[in-house]
C-alpha positions, -999 to +999 in steps of 0.1 A: -001+000-001+027+024+008+045+015-024+014+027-045+010+059-024+047+065-030+044+062-065+014+083-069+028+111-048+059+111-069+041+111-101+017+139-089+047+158-078+064+156-114+031+166-130+027+197-108+062+206-115+057+205-151+027+225-147+043+251-125+071+256-149+044+261-178+025+287-157+057+305-149+068+306-182+033+319-193+036+345-166+071+355-178+057+361-212+032+386-197+001+371-189-013+386-159-042+363-155-054+328-166-091+321-175-107+289-171-137+289-192-154+256-183-154+269-147-161+305-153-131+318-135-103+342-142-075+338-118-043+359-112-013+341-126+007+348-093-022+331-072-020+299-093+019+299-090+015+301-051-009+274-051+012+250-075+042+257-053+024+248-020+007+216-035+043+206-048+059+211-016+033+191+002+037+162-024+075+161-019+070+160+020+044+133+015+069+112-008+097+117+016+076+105+045+064+076+026+102+065+017+106+058+052+083+026+049+105+008+023+124-022+039+159-010+027+154+027+039+143+014+074+174-005+074+195+026+067+174+048+089+182+021+119+145+015+124+151-023+121+181-044+130+200-065+107+193-102+103 
């Protein structure tokens, strides 16, 4: 179960980073706001960047926490003794 959560959190973190880089590029080209027509929203680009950065940080922290449950990492951190 932990492996699945770890894989999903890493994939989510990578996709969020790609989206973050894309939105940062759009902002650097001069777009002050992003429109989401299906939702009827117009959001300032810096707000989207901050939200993506917070989400990215949470996903990386979750992945770092879940790595501790892998057996070889437990051995490295000293949580289990050698056989």
